[in-house]
N, C-alpha and C positions, 0 to 999 in steps of 0.2 A: 180273154177272160181273166179277170184278177179276183182272188178269193183270199182273205186274212183272217187270221185267228189270234186277236191280240196284236203282238209284235211278231208272229210266225205268219210270213207270207208265202202261203201254200202254192197259189197261182199267182204268177206275175206276168201277166199280158200273153197267156197263151192262145195261140190261133193256129187254126188249120182247117182243112176240110178233106171230107171224105165222099167220093161219088156215089151215086146209087149203084148198088151192086158192087162196090169196092170191098177191099180188104186192107187193113193197116194194123200194124203192130206198134204198140207203145212200149218201149224199153227204157229203163233208167232205175238207178238204185233206191231202195228203200228211202221214203220220205221226200222224193223228188215231186210229188203232187199227183201221181197217177190216180190213185184212191180218190182224192178229192175231186179230180176231173170227172170221174165215172159218177161220183155223187151229185155233182152238178147237174150231169147230163141226164140223171134219173130224176131229178126233182128233190132228192134229199137235202140239198143244199142250194142256196141261192146267191149267185155271184154277187160281188161288191159293183162289178162293173162289167161291162160285156154282154153278150147274148149268144146262146147256143139255138140254132135252128134245126129243125128236120123238115127236108122239102120245102124250105122257104118259110116255114111257120115257126115262130119263136118257142120254145119250150122252156127256155131258162126262166125261173120264176113261178112256174106252175108246179101243182101238187105233184107228188110222186105217183099218185092213182091216175091224174089225169095225163101225165106224160106216158105211163104205162098203156093207156088206153088209146094214145097216138100212135103208138106203135114202137116203143122203146123199151127192150127187156135186157134183164141184166142176169148173168150167171156167175154167183161168187165162187170164190176159191174153193171153200169148203162146201162140198155137194148138201142140198137141202130136200132132197127127196123124203118122201113120207114112208118111214120103214114099214108100217102094216099094211100098204096098198100095192097092188102089183104093177108091174110095167105097164100093162095094158091100162090099168085103171088110170094112171098118170097122164097117159095120153089121151084118155076120153075125156078126163077133167079139164086138160089144155085146150082140146077142140072145143069143149063146152063154154069155155071161156071166150073163145074166139066167137062163137056163135052168139052168144048172149051180152057181148060188149063187156066182160067181166063183172056182170052183176051176179052178186054172190047167190040170192035165192035161185033167180034162173038157172045159174050154173048147176046147182045143186038137183034142180028138177029135171034138167036136160037129159035126155037119152041120146048118147051119141051114136055115131055110126062106127061099128065096131071094124067095118071093113076100112075104112080109111085109117084108122089107128094101126091095123095091122099092115096095111100098104106103105106107111111111114116107116113103121119099125123094120119092114123087109128092105125098104131102100136103105136104111142106115146100118143094116147088118145086125139088128137087134131082135129080130122076131123070135129066135129060139128062146129068149128072156120073156117073152110076153106074159106068161101066166106066173113068173117068180115073183114073190114080195121083194121090195126095195132093200130090205134088211139083208138080203141072202145075195145079194148082187156084188161081183167084184168092184173095186174102186173105180177103175176104168170105164165100166158100162155105167155105173151112176153119173158119172161126170157127163158121158155122151148122151145119157137119157135127158139130162137136165138140157142140154143143148138143143136137142131135137124137141123138147117141150116149148122152147121158145119159138120154134119153128111153127109146131101145131097151134099156137096161140096167134099166129100170123104177124108177128113183129117185123117191122122194117128195118131196125137197127138192133143188132145183136152186140151187147157189151160183155165180152168174156174176160174174166179175171183169172188168169192163170190156169187155162182150161185143162192143163196138162199136168199139173202139180201131183206128185206122187204117183206118177203112172210109169210102167215099163216101157220099154223101147216099141214093142208091139203096140201097146195100147196107145201110145202117144202117135204112132204113125196112122193109126186108124182114126184118130182124133183130127189129126190133119187132113185125111181123105174126107172126113165128114164135113168138114168147115167148107173145103174146096165144093165138094157135092150141094151142099146147102146154098152156097154163093150162086152157083151155076144154074140151080133148078128153080130156086126162089126169087132171085134177084135181091136178096136182103144185103144190106149193108153190114160189115162185121169189123168190129173194131176189138181188139185183143191185147190186153196187158199182159207181159210175159217175161220171165227171168232167162228161161232157158234159151240160150243163143243157137244150140243146135235145133231146137224146134222152130225158132224164128227163122233160121237159113232155110230149112225144109218147107216152110209155109210159102216162101218165096212170094212175099209182097212187100210194098213200100214200108219203111219204118219211121218213127218218130222217136227221136230220143230227147228224153226229159232230163233237166239237171236243175235241183235249186227252184223248182216252180216254173221253169221257163223250157220253150223248145230249143233245144240245143242244135239239132240238126234233123233234116227230113231227108231221105233217099233211100236208093235200093241197100239190100244188106251189104254189097261189096262198097259202095260209096260210103255208107257210115262206117264201116270197117276200116276204110282208107283214111279216114278224117283225123288228123293229128290231135285235134282238141277232144273228140269223143273217145279216143284211144286212151289219151291223158286222163280224162274225167270218169270213164267208165268202164270201156271194154277190157283195155289191157291186153298184153301179150297171150294171156293164156287162152283167149278166144281166137288166135290165128287159125 
């Protein structure tokens, strides 16, 4: 896919695939096109050329709302939870959105299954926070809650933008465990943007290295780490 803004070529022939129930991490310096790619995949932007497909169906060029209803969910770097709602209420709203196809008024009228919400929170290790309002939650819990909300909405492809930003080492490991659990239990495909190479190594999934709007290299952490071009362009010896 290609996408330009005037003379700035944000995406220059980016091409890759992600298997159903697969996980991949996208790494690269700021300005390499990662966020533009996510904007195209979610319908915020339309590519100048090329297509994005979900399960064989073209999603590029569709509205953001339509892409979401087809099963693409995005978690931004900064948590966007509603400060006055409890964790349980967040889950119930997400389940309602799935049950009603995301129709606003139907979602607001829907009375969800509290037992299902609780079961999902227990599976994610968040049950103890169920009755807390979001403004009182630790940062790492907010991040994990947002990821879990995508699952509750029934998303087939999860786009996670720096999901461990600002987390402690313990919170980061809990998020890694959650990502793997979601992948194994739901079969959702997961695409992660991340700068923290310690997290990337621990997640133990294939990497896509981007540079100046292009895919520079794909492979395992060790393969990418050993590539001289990647080392020179991005990783450097500090990530040895």
